[in-house]
N, C-alpha and C positions, 0 to 999 in steps of 0.2 A: 276623211277625204284624202285624196292623193296629194302628194307633195308637188307644188309647182316650182318651176325653175325660171328665173329671169334670164333669158338668153341675150339680153342687152349687155350683160356684164362681159368684159373682155375675156376673162378666164373661162367662160362657158361658150363663147361664140366660136364659130368656125374661123380659123385663121386663114383668110383669103390669100395673103401674101405667100404663105408656105403650104397651103392646102393641107393643114394639119388639123385633126380633130382635137378637142380638149384632152389633156392627158388624164389617164386613169391611174390611180395608185397601183403600184405593182408590188409583189412580194419582195421582202428584203433580199432574198437570195438572187433574184433577177437583177435588182439594182446593184448588188455587189459584183455580180458577173459582168454587167455592163461597165461598171467602173474599172474593172480590171482590163477589159477589152480596150476601153478608151485610153488607159494608161499605156498599153502596148502600142496603140496607134500613135499616141503623142510621142512616144520614144522614137518611132520611125519618122515622125514629122521633124523632130529635132535634128535628124540626119539629112534633112532636105528632101524627103520623099513626098513628091507632089500628089501621088495617088493616095497616100496615107492622109494628107491634109484634106483632100477631097472627101475621103471617108469620114474624117473628123467633122467636117462641115456638114455633111449629109446627116450624120447622127445627132448633131447638136443644134442645128439651125432653128428648129421649131421652138425648142425650150429657151434658147437664148433670145430669140425674137419675142417670145411671150413675156419673158421677164422684163426686157427693155420696154416693151409696150405698156406693161402694167405700171412701170415707173414714169415713163414720159407721157403716156396717154395721147400720143400723136403718131399715127401710122407712118407718115412720111419721114419724120425725124427718127423714129425707131428703126426704119429700114436703113437709113443713112448711117445711124450709129452702129448697127450690127455689121454692116458692110465694112465700116472703118475698123471695127474691132477685129474682124477676121483678117483684114489686110495687115493690120499691125501685128497680129499673131504670126502670120506667115513671114512678114519681114523680120521679126525677132527670131524665127526659126532658121532662117537662111544663114 
């Protein structure tokens, strides 16, 4: 018989807050390339580049929110926590 999936689990559910689908494992080369790109973006962020920070947020928000949600298991608290984390990151970069 086919494998069934419990969509009630947070890691398999549609992330309504960020409109992201569950993540699918990617090849190691793609993850390494993305890590290098993020490192370059973060280098720009440390110089106060607002557009680089926006790009950093855009690329990481779904994963960060998903991790926080899995730990806190509360959507509202997770959204607040993620927002505060990004605000602190930007403040530290300025």
